[in-house]
N, C-alpha and C positions, 0 to 999 in steps of 0.2 A: 504493500499499501503506499510506506512512505519511499519507496524509490520510483514509482510511478507517479508520485506526486513531483519529486523533484524533476522528473523528465518533462513533466508538462509545464512546471513552471520554472524555468533553471534564471541563476540570478545574473546579473548582468555584469560583465566582465569588466574587473578593476585592474587597470594598468597603475603597476607601482613605481615606473620607468621614471626618469625624468623627462620633461615635457620635451627636449631638443632630439631625445632619445624615441621617444614615441612618435614625433612628426618625421624623423627621419628614416626609420622603420616602416612608417604608413608608406611615405611617398615612394620609397623602392618597390614596395610592395604594389602600389600603382603603377607604377613605370612596368613590371613585371607583367601584369594582368592586363595592361595597355598595349604591350608586343606582343604577348602570346595567345592572346584569346583565352576562351573560357578553358580553366584546366583545374585539374586535382591539386591537392594540399601536396602531396609529395611531388607531383611536376614542378610546382612553385616552389620548394623548398630547393629541388634541386637547382633551377636558374637562380634561385638568392644566393647557395652557396658559390657558384662560380662567379656571381660579384663580387667587386674590390671592397666596397663599405657598404653593408648592405644594413646594418645596426640590429640583425635579426639576431639572437646568442643560439636558440635550438629551434628544433623542428615544432617543439610545444609552444614556443614563445611566438610562432609565425602562426601557428594555429590561433592563440589568442588574441593576436590582432587581428586575422581575419575576422574572429568572431565579432570583436571590437567595431570593426569598419562594416559590419555586417549590421549591425546595431543602429548605427548612426547611415545608414542606407547609402554606403558609399560601393558596397560590393554586393552582389547577388548570388544566390545559391540554387542552381540547379540540378535536380536528380536526373541522371541519366540511366534507364533499365537496360537490360540485357534481355531479350527474349520475354517472357511472362512476368507482368509486372505483381502479379501475386503469389511471386517467390517468394519464401522466407531465409534465402541464402543472401549474406552480407556482400559476396563477392560478386552477385548479379546487378549492383548497383553502384555508379561512381557520383561524387559530389562534387559540380564543378563552380569553379568559383569566377566570376567576370565580374567587368565594372557595370554598375549602375548608370542608365542613362541621366544625362542633367535633369535637375529640374528647371521647367521654363517656368518663369513667372509672367503671368499675365498683369499687365498695366492697362488700367482703363483711362483715356486722356478724359476727365470731368468737364474740360471747355466743349468736346461735341456734344455732349448730354444737357449741360444746361440751357436754360431758355434766354435768347437775347432780349437784354433789358430795352423798354423800350421808352 
C-alpha cells in the first residue's frame, strides 16, 4: 500500500548543488537533447561522458537533472513500446527524453479592441 502511494505521488526532485553547477549541467543536457533528438538516459549519459565539461557527477545525477527538467516542463518523456503494449516485461519499452516545444505567449493588442473615443 505504502509503496503504491509513493509511486503515484513522488516527491519533487531537490537539487542540493550550487546554482552555477545546476545551470551548467542543465545547459549541457539541453545541448545533448537538442543535438541528438529523443534519446534514452543511457544514451544521454554516453554523450555526456564524451563531453569535456558536462558538470554531471554520475548517471544518477543525470537522471535527477532530467527529472528536475521534466518538472519544469523543459524536457518531455515519451514511452516507446516494442510489439504488444500490454506486455509486463520492462525490457519491451524505452523512455525517450526530448526537448519540450517552447511556450508561445499570446499577447492581445488592447488598441485594436478598444472603441474609438468621439
